[in-house]
C-alpha positions as a printed Julia matrix, in Angstrom:
75×3 Matrix{Float64}:
   0.0    0.0     0.0
   1.15   3.47   -0.83
   1.2    5.4     2.47
   1.52   8.77    0.71
  -1.68   8.16   -1.23
  -3.5    7.05    1.92
  -2.32  10.14    3.81
  -3.44  12.4     0.95
  -6.89  10.79    0.91
  -7.21  11.1     4.68
  -6.22  14.78    4.54
  -8.79  15.54    1.84
 -11.44  13.72    3.88
 -10.43  15.72    6.98
 -10.7   18.99    5.02
 -14.14  18.0     3.74
 -15.3   17.18    7.27
 -13.88  20.45    8.63
 -15.84  22.4     6.03
 -19.02  20.5     6.89
 -18.52  21.17   10.61
 -17.97  24.9     9.98
 -21.08  25.08    7.84
 -23.19  23.4    10.53
 -21.77  25.64   13.25
 -22.5   28.75   11.18
 -26.03  27.48   10.47
 -26.8   26.75   14.13
 -25.12  29.76   15.7
 -27.29  32.47   17.19
 -24.54  34.92   18.04
 -21.44  35.81   16.1
 -20.62  33.68   13.11
 -17.47  31.64   13.09
 -15.02  31.83   10.22
 -16.05  29.68    7.33
 -18.27  29.66    4.3
 -21.13  32.12    4.32
 -24.56  30.58    4.88
 -27.13  30.88    2.14
 -29.52  33.77    2.31
 -33.04  32.54    2.88
 -36.36  34.29    2.7
 -36.59  34.21    6.5
 -33.51  36.45    6.73
 -34.7   39.04    4.25
 -36.13  42.28    5.47
 -39.83  42.84    5.26
 -41.33  45.72    3.34
 -43.26  48.23    5.41
 -46.83  49.17    4.55
 -45.71  52.65    3.48
 -43.06  51.19    1.18
 -45.64  48.83   -0.38
 -47.98  51.76   -1.03
 -45.17  53.78   -2.6
 -44.1   50.89   -4.81
 -47.68  50.25   -5.85
 -48.12  53.91   -6.78
 -44.9   53.93   -8.8
 -45.77  50.73  -10.67
 -49.23  52.08  -11.52
 -47.56  55.19  -12.94
 -45.26  53.04  -15.08
 -48.23  51.09  -16.42
 -50.06  54.33  -17.17
 -47.06  55.69  -19.08
 -46.99  52.55  -21.19
 -43.52  51.48  -20.09
 -44.68  48.06  -18.96
 -46.84  47.07  -21.91
 -47.04  43.31  -22.41
 -45.0   42.11  -25.39
 -46.98  40.68  -28.28
 -46.23  37.03  -29.02
């Protein structure tokens, strides 16, 4: 058996496990994040739009429709 090859495989496996451990720690942490890969952004982490912002956006989109900028494309 080639001990160098075995050691290389074990090191790559260790690195893979370290990354998995860091990802789980970052996912489960409630305080400061530990160094490691950034967790995925989910919809639960996104900010919510206030009622005033929704009204403003609605007003602006209605204006765009009225100006003809958002006409549906003909097929």
